[in-house]
GUPA-139864 format. One record per residue: x, y, z of N, C-alpha, C in turn; residue in three letters. Coordinates in steps of 0.2 Angstrom, whole numbers, plus 5000, padded with zeros to 4 digits. Each point is the difference from the previous one (the first is absolute). Example, Ala and Ser with C-alpha at 12.3 -4.5 7.8 and 13.67 -1.06 7.14 Angstrom:
<domis>
506649725039499650065000500450065000Ala 499850054996500450065001499650055003Ser 
</domis>
This chain:
<domis>
505751035045500349965000499849924997Met 500449964997499649934996500249965007Thr 499449965001500149945005500349954996Val 500649985003500149944997500149935005Gly 500549964998499949935003499950015008Asn 499649955003500050005008500249935003Ser 500250015006500149935002499649995008Asp 500149925003499650005004500150045007Asn 500650045000500250055006499650064999Leu 499550014996499650054999500450074997Gly 500549994996500450054997499950004992Thr 500150074997500049984993500550054997Trp 500149994994500550044997499750054994Thr 500250074999499850014994500650004994Asp 499750044994500449974994500750055002His 500150025004500750035001500549985006Leu 499649935002500349965004499950035010Gly 499650054998499950025008499649955004Asn 500149985007499649955002499550045006Ile 499549974999499550035006499649965003Tyr 499850025005499749955007499250014998Cys 499749945001499350004998499650035006Ser 500450025004499550045007499950064997Ser 500450034995499750054997499650024994Asp 499650024999499649994993500550034996Glu 500149974992500350034996499950054997Pro 500650054999499950074998499550014994Glu 499650045000499650024993500350044997Arg 500150014994500350044996499550054995Ile 500450064999499750054996500350024995Val 499749994993500350014994499850074996Ser 499750035004499750064995500150075003Trp 500250034996500150075002499350035004His 500150055007499650015004499750084997Ser 500550034995499750074998500450004992His 499549964996500450014994499650084996Pro 500650014996499850064998499550014995Ser 499750054999499550034995500349994992Lys 499949954998500350014991499950064996Pro 500550024997499950064996499549974993Lys 500049954999499549964994499450015002Phe 499550024996499249995002499849944996Thr 499849945004499749964993499450014998Pro 499849984994499350014995499649995006Pro 499350024999499449975003499949954998Pro 499849965007499849934999500649955002Gly 500750045001500649954999499849945007Ala 500449944997499949955004500649975003Val 500250005006500549975003500049914999Asp 500249974996500049954997500249935003Ala 500550035007500449945003500150045007His 499749975003500150045008499749925004Cys 500150025006499749945006500050025006His 499749975004499750015006500449955005Val 500050025006500349965007499550005005Phe 499649945002499650005005499450055000Gly 499950045004500450005007500049925003Pro 500549995003500249935004499349975005Gln 499850045003499549995006499349974996Ala 499950034994499549974996500149954995Gln 500550014997500249954995500849985001Phe 500149955004500749975002500349984993Pro 500750015002500449974995500249934999Phe 500249974995499949934997500749995004Ser 499849935004500649975004500749984995Pro 499950014994500549994995500350054996Lys 499750065003500550084998500649995002Ala 500350044995500749995000500250095002Lys 499650045003500150065002499350015004Tyr 500050045005499550035004500050075000Leu 499650024997500050095000499550035005Pro 500250065002499450045002499350004997Glu 499750025004499350014997500150064993Asp 499849974995499850064994499349994996Ala 499550025004499349984998499650054995Gly 499549994997499650034996500050085002Pro 499850035006500250085001500650024998Asp 500649985001500750014998500050004993Lys 499749964997500049984992499750064998Leu 499350005000499750054998500150085001Phe 500350015006500450065000500550014996Ala 500449954999500650024996499750004992Leu 499549984998499750004994500050084998Arg 499550025006499850084999500450045001Asp 500649985004500650054999500450014995His 500149944995500349994994499650034995Leu 499450005000499650034995499749944995Gly 499949945003499749954997499249995000Phe 499849944997499150005002499949935001Ser 500349964998499849935001500849965002Arg 499849945003500549955002499949934997Asn 500449984998500049915000500649975006Val 499649975004500449975006500149924999Ile 500850015001500149924998500249985006Val 499849925001500149965007500850005001Gln 500050025005500850015003500149925003Ala 500649974998500249955003499949985007Ser 500050055005500150005006499249965002Cys 499550034997499449975000499849934999His 500649964995499949924998499450024994Gly 499549935001499550004995499450035004Thr 500050025006499350045004499950064996Asp 499650034997500050064995499650065005Asn 499649985007499850045002500050075001Ser 500850015002500150065000500150054993Ala 500149974995499950024994499350024998Thr 499549945002499450034998499650045004Leu 500250015005499750055005500250074998Asp 500650024997500350054997499550014994Ala 500049964996499650034994499350005002Ile 499649975007499350015000500050085003Ala 500550035004500050055002500250054995Lys 500149994994500250044994499650044998Ser 499349995001499550024996499950014994Gly 500349924997500050004993500650014995Gly 500550035005500750044996500449965000Met 500049925002500649955001499749934997Ala 500549984998500049924997500549985004Arg 500049934999500749955001500249964997Gly 500549975003500349944997500249945007Val 499749954999500149955006500649954999Ala 500249965005500349955000499549955004Val 500149934997499349975001500549935002Val 499649955004500149955001499949954992Asp 500549965000500149954994499449984999Leu 499649965005499449965000499350055001Ala 500050064998499550054999499549984997Ile 499450005004499449994995499750064995Ser 499549984996499750034996499650065003Glu 499749975006499650045004500350055003Ala 500649985002500650065003500250064995Glu 500249964996500250054994499450064998Leu 499449974999499550044999499850055007Glu 500249975005499950065005500550055001Ala 500649994997500650044999499850054995Leu 499849984996499750044994499450055003His 499649975003499550065003500350055005Glu 500649975002500450065005500350034998Gly 500250004991500450064996500749964998Gly 500049945001500749984998499749984993Ile 500750014995500050004994500649964996Arg 500249965004500849974999500249965006Gly 500649954998500249975005500950024999Val 500349995005500650025001500349935001Arg 500749994994500349945002500850035000Leu 500249975007500750035002500649944999Asn 500650024996500449964998500750025004Phe 500050055006500650025002500149965008Leu 500449964998500249955005500050035007Lys 500250075002500250025006499350025002Arg 499550004996499350025003499549935001Leu 500249954996499449945000500549944999Val 499649965003500649935002499849954994Asp 499550004995499749954997499850044993Asn 500150004994499550034994499949954995Ala 499549955001499949954995499750004994Pro 500450014996499650044992499449954998Lys 500049945001499449954997499350035005Asp 500250005006499350025004499850094998Lys 500550034997500050065000499550024994Phe 500349944995499650014992499249965001Leu 500049975007499349975000499650055002Glu 500250045006499550065002499950054993Ile 500750024997499850054995499549984996Ala 499949934997499549994996499249995003Gly 500050025004499350005003499950075005Arg 500250054997500050065004499250034997Leu 499950055004499250034999500250034993Pro 499550014995500150044995500150085001Glu 500550034995500350065001500650005006Gly 500249945002500650015004500849994997Trp 500450005003500650014997500649975005His 500649984999500449985005500750055000Val 500150025006500650035001500749965003Val 500450014995500749955004500550055001Ile 500449965006500550045001500849955002Tyr 500350034994500649965001500650054998Phe 500649985001500750044997500249984996Glu 500550044996500050004992500549934999Ala 500449975006500549944999499449944998Asp 499450005001499849954999499550004994Ile 500150074996499450004995500049954995Leu 500649974997500049954996499749945003Gln 500149985005499749925002499150025001Glu 499750065001499450015000499650014995Met 500350024994499749994993499649954998Lys 500149945001499549954999499450005004Glu 500050015006499550015005499650064998Phe 500350054998499750064998499549994993Leu 500249964997499649984993499449955001Glu 500149985006499349965000499650035005Lys 500050065003499650035004499450034995Ile 499349985001499450014995499750075002Pro 500450055004499550055000500650075000Val 499850055001500550074999500549985006Pro 500750034999500350005004500450075001Ile 500050015007500550065002500649995004Val 500550034998500649985003500350065004Ile 500049985006500250055006500850044997Asp 500150055002500550035000500549994993His 499749984996500449984992500549945003Met 499849965005500449935001500650035003Gly 500050065002500650025004500750004996Arg 500050034994500650014996500650045003Pro 500749994998500450045003499950074996Asp 499850045002499950064995500750054999Val 500649975005500550044998500449974993Ser 499649954998500349984993499850054995Gln 499450045000499750034996499449974995Gly 499750054996499549974997500249954995Ala 500750004997500049944996500549945003Asp 500050005008500449955003499749934999Gly 500349955002499749935000499450005003Pro 499850025007499449995002499350034997Asp 500250074999499550034996499849964993Met 500649994996499749984993499649915001Arg 500349965006499649945002499350035001Ala 499750045004499550035003499550044993Phe 500450014995499650024995499949944996Arg 500249954999500049944995499449955004Glu 499950015007499449985004499550034997Leu 499950065000499550054998499949994992Leu 500449994998499849994993499849934998Asp 499949975003499949905000499250015000Ser 499750055004499350005000499750085002Arg 499550014996499750065002499650025006Asp 499949955005499749995005500450015006Asp 500650015000500550005007500150084999Ile 499850025007500050085002500749995007Trp 500150075000500750005005499850065004Thr 500249995007500050075006500850034998Lys 500050054997500650045000500150055005Val 500249965007500050005006500650005005Thr 500150035005500550005005500750014998Cys 500150064997500750035000500549995007Pro 499550005004500350005008500449935000Asp 499749964998500249915000500549994994Arg 500050034994500349984995500750064998Leu 500050055002500550044999500350015006Asp 500549985001500649995005500250075000Ala 500150054996500250075001499550055004Ala 499449985001499650035003499850074997Gly 499650035002499750074997500550044997Pro 499950034994499350014997499949934995Pro 500449955001499749944996500350004995Phe 500550034997500150014993500149934994Thr 500449955004500149934997499149974999Asn 499650015005499449974999499650054994Phe 500150065000499750034994500349994994Val 500650004999500449984993499849934998Ala 499949955005499949944998499149994998Ala 499550045004499449985000499750044996Val 500150054999499650074994499949964992Arg 500649964998499949984993499349955001Pro 500149965006499549944999499250035001Leu 500050075004499350025002499750044991Val 500550004997499950044993499949954995Glu 500349925001499849964994499549965002Asp 499849995007499449975002499550055005Tyr 499750034996499650065004499349975002Pro 499849954998499449985003500149945003Asp 500649995002500049935005500450025006Arg 500150065002500350025007499550025005Val 500349995005499650035006500550035003Leu 499950035007500350035004499850015008Trp 500349985004499850005008500750025006Gly 499850025005500450035004500449945004Thr 499849935000500149965003500050025009Asp 499750045002499950015007499749925003Trp 500050005006500650045004500649965000Pro 500150004994501049974998500149945003His 499949945000500049945005500950005000Pro 500149985005500849995000500650055000Asn 499650064997500550065001500250065005Met 499949945006500150045005500650055002Gln 500649974996500650045000499950064995Ala 499849994996499950074996499350025000Ile 499750065002499450005001499850054993Leu 499649984994500050044995499450055001Pro 500350054998499550064999499650004994Asp 499349975003499749994994499750084997Asp 499950055001500250064996500549984995Gly 500650014999500649994998499649944994Gln 499849955002499849944996499750014995Leu 499450055002499650044996500350054993Val 500450035003500450044996500549974995Asp 500049955000500449954996499549984992Val 499250005002499549994994500350044995Ile 500050084999500150034995500550004996Pro 500549955004500650004997500149944995Gln 499549965002499949914995499550004996Ile 499550055001499350024996500150065001Ala 500350034993500250075000499450044996Val 499649974998499350044997499350005005Thr 499750044998499349985005499649954997Lys 500049994994499649934997500549935003Gln 500650015001500349945003499849985006Leu 500050075004499950015006499249965002Gln 499650034996499449975001499849934999Arg 500449984995499949934999500449965005Gln 500550015003500549985005499450005006Leu 499850065002499650005008499350004999Leu 499650004995499450004998499649934997Val 500250024993499749974996500149905000Glu 500749995003500349934998499849985007Asn 499850035006499849965005499350005001Pro 499550054998499450014999499849934996Met 500449984994499849954996500249945004Ala 500449985003500149945004499650005006Leu 499950045004499650005007499350025000Tyr 499750054996499450025000499549994994Trp 500449964996499749994994499349975001Ala 499749965004499649965001499450035003Met 500150065003499650045004499450034995Asp 
</domis>
């Protein structure tokens, strides 16, 4: 459930208009499959799940009071068990919006990974150089800038540019937006002084196909500078037809083939806000050989590219 507006009678409404009483704790949501299938595809040795998250555990790492959703605990133990089940070796843990700018849960998961995880933080606009350096020492290698209005209340481009200009050496920015604002984002993106990673290809309408207006506009963005990378992720979010995600494959395979050294892949586990449809992570992994059809492309997508972004400084 997404907690919505409250009143002084101690009630609140969720995004569906349901009314709840404050005497009951808001229902916590589960957005991940409890028994994902074993994928048929075997990732290459050293493969990186380059987009995943952790939730809590809440008792140790409370959720932000501004969180738009309240998930059940999905901590590092579950994440690393999934990593092993799917045949991956490493993780890039992206700070989930439910934790706001307190990156403690992400840092804790990285610390427990034995060097097999790196992270992307969400930071306060007034963060100091010392705090950035502490994040670097904790395994963070980038900051995420979120422009999804349903997840964040404010996305000040001028402040984001100021932060991007003083990131530690070797960091990048990860940007999350939807296709309908791509054109208005271009001027901002041009000014970012470090490499850029676009989450989920800017959420194109994959039913338009590889030559549809959304994908053409995204290719123009990739062509505008050679240090823009993207995550070819989330068929479960982008392909309304569902498994076997044929629309996603048709739209994304040419992108992987044309930009093989600038693509990343990740599960998006534990799939924030996907509680109505619980994605089977094994099925998601089995999309990989359909969008990266050769062993070389698979190695670039899953090993070489994420290692260059997240472990190059080791």
